[in-house]
C-alpha positions, 0 to 999 in steps of 0.5 A: 487461568487455564480455563480463561486461556482455553476460552480465548485460545483462538484469540491467542492463536490469532495474535501469535500468527499475526505477530510472530507467525507462530501457529498453535495448531501446529501443536494442538488439534484445530478443533481445540479452537472451536470453543473459543471461536464459538464464544467470540461469535456468541459475544459478537467479538469482531462483528463491529463493522469498520467505517468504510471511509477512513477520514484524514482527521483520523491520521496519526501525528506523523501522517499529519506532518506529511500532509500539512507542509508549508506553501511553496513559493509562487510559480513553482511547478511540481515534477508530477504536474504541469500548468495547463498550457498547450505548448507545455513540454514534458517535464521530467525530474528525479524526485530524489535530486530535489531538495526536501524543503522544495519537495514539501512546498511543491506537494502542499502547493499542488494539493492546495491549488488543484483548480489551477494545475492539472497532472501531466497527461501522458499516453497511458497503456492502461484502461481509462476511467472517468475519475473527474466526471464519474463516481469511481470508487478507489480502495487502498489496501495493505498493511501499516505501510499503506496506513502511512501512504493512503491518507496523504494520497487521498488528501490530494486525490479528493481535491483533484477528483471530488466526484470519485471516492477514495477509501482507506481499508489498510490494516496493520500486521496483515499480508498474503501469507497468513489468511486465517484471520485476515484474507486480503484476496477475499477482501479485495474480491468482495470489494470489487464484487459488492462495493464496485471498486474500480481501482485497488492500490495495494502496498503490503509485504513485510509481514509475509517473509515467513513459512506458509501453512496451507492445507496442512502443508508447510512452504518454507521461506524462501524456497521456490515452492514458497515463491510459487504459492505466493505468486498464485496468491498475487495472481489470484487477486490480479486475475479476478480484477482483470475479469471484473474490469477493475484496475490494480496499482501495486506498490513495490517494497523498499530496501529493508534493514533486516536480512530476512525482510530484504530477501523477501522484498527481492522475491516479492518485488519480482512477483509483484512486478512480473504479475502486474506486467502480465495482466497489464496493471501498474507497478510502482517502484519505491526502490527509485526513491529510497534505494535499490535492493541490490545495494546496502540499506541506507536510512538517508539519501543524498540531497544536493541542497540539504545534504543527508535526508532521513527517509526511513524509520528506526525499525528499518522497515517503515518510512519518514514523512518525507519518504511517505510524501514521495511515494504518495506522489508516485501513487497519485501519478499512477492513478492519474494515468487512469483518468480520462477527461 
């Protein structure tokens, strides 16, 4: 038993680090993991290449519920889109004040009929990309929250921009604080350099509000030193993207039920928003959909038609299909701002 544990010590350390943010190397020399690492290399563990494209068919039942919704009544126009009409005026609606049934119907109608609608064109301060006419590659990066959002957004975007490619590389239990076993900054940089991704949508964070161990130094959460290092890691991604002509769309965190995660979200959103603005990238807020961080956590929102609508999962972190659809609409709108005819 002891021998088996020793041979798989690296795997145990990886599990504890990603699941509980507990590092064996805080108590044993890092070289003690070498036999385990070499064994994994010998056996080819972790060498299997993940498929580049995550198809909609692989989504979970809850994700399917978010995509497969009833068709809307005739002539219904989504708050995010308008019909092609030279005299059409700017259409503005608060997504939270529209009834859930109507929102679901609108979302499906828009996805099912991309040829008869176009997303509302607004003057965008962001760089333009030929999404409709060019073969643009878009990466969706993040943790389990992105695993809920990406399939819904991709389902709509593939219909709107059939010549462009949308790739979901989200991976649960990942973030920016633990880089030993999954390094998002490196993954994103490689994607830009080797795969020529021109747009990267990022949604992560709940796995990050823990102490950061970097170069044998501990950055205690939620200290100023922790925030500064976290900011460096975010800026590292953004500066690289800017330098290589890629666009970043960063989705902010929602209110959290657990106090530690809520504290983290406040700090992280401040970093996400400030850094994206600094590099002239887009920041997509989720607080406007499910409630601001400066107010108590609420699992439900008030709908004037349907009443209380459940927006959050029982863990107080993740989202219901209704919330996922609304967040995905914001993501689609952000990508549309990058499109040029």
